[in-house]
C-alpha positions in Angstrom: -29.2 -11.3 -24.0 -27.1 -9.9 -21.2 -25.5 -7.4 -23.6 -28.9 -6.2 -24.7 -30.0 -5.7 -21.1 -26.8 -3.9 -20.4 -27.3 -1.5 -23.3 -30.9 -0.9 -22.2 -29.7 -0.1 -18.6 -27.0 2.2 -20.0 -29.4 4.0 -22.3 -31.8 4.6 -19.3 -29.0 5.8 -17.1 -27.6 8.1 -19.9 -31.0 9.9 -19.9 -30.8 10.7 -16.2 -30.9 14.4 -15.5 -28.2 16.4 -13.7 -30.0 16.2 -10.4 -30.5 12.5 -10.9 -26.7 12.1 -11.2 -26.2 14.3 -8.2 -28.6 12.2 -6.2 -26.9 9.0 -7.3 -23.5 10.5 -6.2 -25.0 11.5 -2.9 -26.2 7.9 -2.2 -22.8 6.5 -3.4 -20.9 8.7 -1.0 -23.4 7.8 1.8 -22.9 4.1 1.2 -19.1 4.6 1.2 -19.3 6.5 4.5 -21.5 3.8 6.1 -18.9 1.2 5.0 -16.1 3.2 6.5 -18.0 3.7 9.8 -18.7 0.0 10.1 -15.1 -0.8 9.4 -13.9 1.8 12.0 -16.2 0.3 14.6 -15.0 -3.3 13.9 -11.4 -2.1 13.9 -11.8 -0.1 17.1 -13.3 -3.1 18.9 -10.6 -5.5 17.6 -7.7 -3.0 18.0 -6.2 -4.4 21.2 -5.6 -7.8 19.5 -4.6 -6.2 16.1 -2.2 -3.8 17.8 -0.3 -6.4 19.9 -0.2 -9.1 17.3 0.0 -7.2 14.0 1.2 -3.6 14.4 3.7 -4.2 17.2 4.9 -7.5 15.7 8.1 -6.0 14.2 9.2 -4.7 17.6 10.4 -8.1 18.9 12.6 -10.9 17.6 9.5 -13.2 17.5 8.4 -11.5 14.3 8.2 -14.1 11.5 10.6 -12.3 9.2 13.3 -12.0 11.9 13.0 -15.7 12.7 13.2 -16.6 9.1 16.4 -14.7 8.4 17.8 -15.7 11.8 17.6 -19.3 10.5 19.4 -18.2 7.3 21.8 -15.7 8.9 25.5 -16.2 7.9 24.6 -18.5 5.0 23.6 -15.9 2.5 26.0 -13.3 1.2 25.3 -9.7 2.1 22.4 -10.7 4.3 22.3 -9.0 7.7 22.6 -11.2 10.8 19.3 -11.6 12.6 20.5 -14.3 14.9 19.7 -14.3 18.6 16.5 -13.5 20.4 17.6 -10.2 22.0 15.9 -7.7 19.7 13.1 -5.9 21.5 11.9 -2.3 21.4 9.6 -0.8 24.0 7.3 1.8 22.6 6.7 4.7 25.0 4.0 7.3 25.3 4.6 10.9 26.5 1.2 12.5 25.7 -1.9 12.0 27.8 -4.3 11.6 24.9 -1.9 9.9 22.5 -3.0 6.3 23.1 -6.7 7.2 22.6 -6.1 9.3 19.5 -3.8 6.6 18.1 -6.6 4.0 18.8 -9.1 6.1 16.7 -6.7 7.1 13.9 -5.3 3.6 13.4 -8.9 2.1 13.4 -9.7 4.5 10.6 -6.7 3.6 8.4 -7.3 -0.1 8.9 -11.0 0.3 8.0 -9.9 2.2 4.9 -7.7 -0.6 3.8 -10.4 -3.3 4.5 -13.1 -1.3 2.8 -11.0 -0.4 -0.2 -12.5 -2.9 -2.6 -16.0 -1.7 -1.8 -15.1 1.9 -2.2 -13.6 1.1 -5.6 -16.8 -0.7 -6.5 -19.0 2.3 -5.6 -16.8 4.6 -7.7 -16.9 2.1 -10.6 -20.7 1.8 -10.3 -21.1 5.6 -10.5 -18.9 6.2 -13.5 -20.0 3.1 -15.5 -23.0 4.7 -17.3 -20.7 7.3 -18.9 -18.5 4.6 -20.5 -18.7 2.6 -23.8 -18.7 -1.2 -23.7 -15.0 -1.4 -24.6 -14.2 1.2 -21.9 -16.2 -0.7 -19.4 -14.1 -3.9 -20.0 -10.9 -1.9 -19.7 -11.9 0.0 -16.6 -13.2 -3.2 -14.9 -9.8 -4.7 -15.5 -8.1 -1.6 -14.2 -10.1 -1.5 -11.0 -9.6 -5.2 -10.2 -5.8 -5.1 -11.0 -5.4 -1.8 -9.1 -7.1 -3.3 -6.0 -5.0 -6.5 -6.1 -1.8 -4.6 -6.6 -2.6 -2.2 -3.8 -3.0 -5.1 -1.4 0.2 -6.8 -2.6 2.1 -3.5 -2.1 0.7 -3.2 1.5 1.8 -6.8 2.2 5.3 -6.2 0.9 5.5 -3.0 3.0 4.5 -4.8 6.1 6.4 -8.1 5.6 9.6 -6.7 4.2 10.1 -2.9 3.9 8.9 -1.7 7.3 10.6 -4.5 9.4 14.0 -3.9 7.7 13.7 -0.2 7.9 12.5 -0.2 11.5 15.1 -2.6 12.8 17.9 -0.6 11.2 16.7 2.7 12.6 16.0 1.1 16.1 19.4 -0.4 16.3 21.4 2.5 14.8 23.6 4.3 17.3 25.2 7.6 16.9 26.8 7.2 20.3 26.8 4.6 23.0 25.7 7.2 25.5 22.4 7.7 23.7 19.5 5.4 24.5 16.7 5.0 21.9 13.2 5.6 23.3 10.7 5.4 20.5 7.5 7.3 20.9 4.2 5.8 20.0 3.3 8.6 17.5 6.6 8.2 15.7 6.3 4.5 15.4 2.7 4.6 14.1 3.5 7.4 11.6 6.4 5.4 10.1 4.4 2.2 10.1 1.4 3.7 8.2 3.6 5.7 5.8 5.7 2.7 4.8 2.7 0.4 4.2 0.7 2.9 2.3 3.6 4.2 0.3 4.3 0.6 -0.9 0.6 0.1 -1.7 0.7 3.2 -3.9 4.0 2.4 -5.5 2.6 -1.0 -6.6 0.0 1.0 -8.6 2.8 2.0 -11.0 1.8 -0.6 -13.8 -1.8 0.6 -13.6 -0.7 4.3 -13.8 1.5 3.4 -16.8 -1.4 1.6 -18.5 -3.7 4.5 -18.0 -1.1 7.0 -19.3 -0.6 4.8 -22.4 -4.4 4.7 -23.0 -4.4 8.5 -22.9 -1.5 8.5 -25.4 1.0 10.2 -23.0 3.6 7.4 -23.0 4.3 4.2 -25.0 6.4 1.1 -24.8 9.3 2.6 -26.7 9.5 5.5 -24.3 9.8 3.3 -21.3 12.4 1.0 -23.0 14.4 4.0 -24.1 14.5 5.5 -20.7 15.1 2.3 -18.7 18.6 3.2 -17.6 17.4 6.5 -16.1 14.5 4.6 -14.5 16.9 2.2 -12.8 18.8 5.2 -11.3 15.6 6.8 -10.1 14.4 3.5 -8.6 17.7 3.0 -6.8 17.5 6.5 -5.3 13.9 5.8 -4.3 14.8 2.4 -2.7 17.7 4.1 -0.8 15.2 6.8 0.6 12.7 4.2 1.6 15.3 2.0 3.3 18.2 4.1 4.7 20.1 1.0 5.7 23.6 0.8 4.2 23.7 -3.0 3.5 23.1 -4.1 -0.1 20.7 -6.9 0.9 18.2 -4.5 2.5 18.5 -2.1 -0.5 17.9 -4.9 -2.9 14.8 -6.1 -1.0 13.1 -2.8 -2.0 14.8 -2.2 -5.3 14.0 -5.6 -6.9 10.2 -5.2 -6.5 10.3 -1.7 -7.8 12.3 -2.8 -10.9 9.9 -5.7 -11.5 7.0 -3.2 -11.4 8.8 -1.1 -14.0 9.3 -4.1 -16.3 5.6 -5.0 -15.7 4.7 -1.5 -16.8 6.7 -2.0 -20.0 4.7 -5.1 -20.7 1.2 -3.5 -20.2 1.6 -0.2 -22.1 0.8 0.1 -25.8 3.5 0.1 -28.5 
């Protein structure tokens, strides 16, 4: 019964005129904009708490990752020593309007992350009438998995990649006569870049699945070029985390390699 209703709805939507599709697109964009505006307002109001507890968390030794590795420091080979409670970085501001602009821009990016599932749903609802039933099942799976993998990537970026990278860069000294004073704009740009880059990187299996559906790649291609992929992933991990110790490099490389192997599993033969 539900399949019959679905076919009827799709047949009615398929007969929609060009202007009808344009009107539907306009309302979809309007609802997406409203969702973003609501998210920005909520994020803007909550920003003082979010900024101190969440965004500035990796700037002190009280950050959960630092405390975890401080408890394990010295017992695991190649792991950096996070012992002690002396790590603390003061973020400075040198521009008059920087704090206000950072408040607005960070609220927007947080709202974008929070509203991401709803934005994907609106896109899905708009393109669904143009798909066959089998394509609808496949695209529903792709949207759900893509959303989940994006959030997992953002979590990995915040919990692992950014703290290791930031602590290395903050403690790195070219000379003892140079004192690091980290600007607010510099910190926020690296913070957002690391998290969103990891969120996008975790879309690799979904991208491979879509390319395989289009017939551009297949399982044999990925298996045959695995050795080259390992080299590329190592270079990418070294770029993301410029730290020289093997532990920090492996923290980024292992998830990237597992994503590649997952891509091998999901593509067609």
